[in-house]
N, C-alpha and C positions, 0 to 999 in steps of 0.2 A: 635685425636683432643680433646683438653680439653673442659670442661664445659664453660670456659670463651670464648674460640674461637667459640664454638657453639652459644653462646648468641650473640656475635659480628656478626657472619655470618648471623644469623637469623634476627637480627635487621637491618642489611644492606640490606638483601633480601627485607625487608619491606619498606626500604627507610626512616627509622626512625633515629632520633638522640638518644643519650643516654637519654636526657631529655624526649623525647616523650615516650620512653620505660618506664622510671620511672613513668611517669604519667599514662600510660595505665595499669601498673602493680601495682600501688599504692605503690611505693617504692621511696626512696630518690635517687637523682642523684649520690651522692658519693658511694652509695651501688651498683648501676648498674656498675659504673666505676670499683670498686673493684672486682666485680664478673667477668667482662670481662678480668681483668688482672690476674685472678686466685688468688687474694689476700684475698678472703674470702671463707669460707665454708658455703654454704647456708643452711638455715633451710628447712625442708620439706615444710613448708608454703610458703617460698620464691619460691621454685621450682613450686608449684601449681600456684602461681601468674604468674610466667613466662610462664608456659604452657597455662594458660588462656589468657594471653596478646598476645601470639604468635599463639594461636589456633593450638597447636601442641601436638603430642604425647610425652610421657616420653622418648621414644627411640630417637626422633629427638633432644631433648634437652640434653640428657645424653650420647648418643652414642659417643664412641671414635672411629672415622672412621679409625684410624690407626691399630686398634685391632679387627675389626670385618670382617666378610666375605664380599665378593663382593655383594652377594645377599642382605645383610643387608644395604649396602651403596646404592644399587640400589632402595631398598624399601624407604629409607629415601629421596633420590633424587626425586623419583616420588611423594612422599608425599608433598615435597616442591613445586612441579609443580602444585599441585591442587590449589594453591593460585594464579596461573597466570590467566590472562584474557582468555576467551573462545577461542579466535582466536589463542593465543599462545599454549593453550592445544591442539587444533586440529593440529597445526604445529608439535608438539612433537609426537602426535600419528602417524601422517603421516611418520615422520622420523623413528621412532622405528619400525613401521609396514614394511616399505620399507627395513630397515636393516635386520629384521627377515626373510623376503622373500629372500633377497640376500644370507643370511647365508644358508637358506634351499636349494637354487639352488646350492650354492657352495658345499654343502654336497652331493647333488644328482650327481654332476659331478666330485666328487672326484675320483682320480685314482683307489682307492680300490672298488669303486662302479661300477661293470662291466655292470649293466643294469639300468641306471637312468630312472625313469619313465616307466620302463618295456621295454625300447628300447635297441637295441643292437647298440653300437657305434663302428665303425671301425676306429681304430687308425693307422693301417698299411697303407702305401702308396699303391696306385694302382699298380698292376704289369704291366699293359699296358694300353694304351689309345686306345679307339675305334676309328676306322675311320668313315667317314660320312656314308658309306654304312651300317655298322654294327649298327649305331645309328638309321638309317632309318628302318631297319628290326626289331629291338627291339621295336621301337615305334609302328610300324604297328601290331606286334604280341600282345603287351600289349593292344592296342586299340581294337583289335579283341577279346581278352580274356575278356576284360571289357564288350564288347557288348554281348558276350555270357552269362556272368553272370547276366545281366539284363533281358535276355529273358527267 
């Protein structure tokens, strides 16, 4: 993503017109328009004005999202989220937290993980089904053993 596209995206994120950005950055409207169209190479002082107007880092303004790592894009996306209202921030945190927990569970129960959470999972089907008498005997035996363990 080019500098111009970053400026346009950030301006739209704020809900600003080009004129509002020009006013906040102390620039002329036609200069903002040229920057968004990648029709001008900005001076360092212009970049500083844009960063101040957007309250953003240099990375957010200059990063080419098509040429950086996913981690860098995630960092920039989260930085953009800091400008959202508190309720929206909490919603994002809930979604990300839930997603991370789901990924952790998926990893725990992956086929190569033979003992998720220290438990042994049996994936083979039972070899036979117990009849009612066997179930009753096993239940009584387990209850008796449990009672002996407490005493």
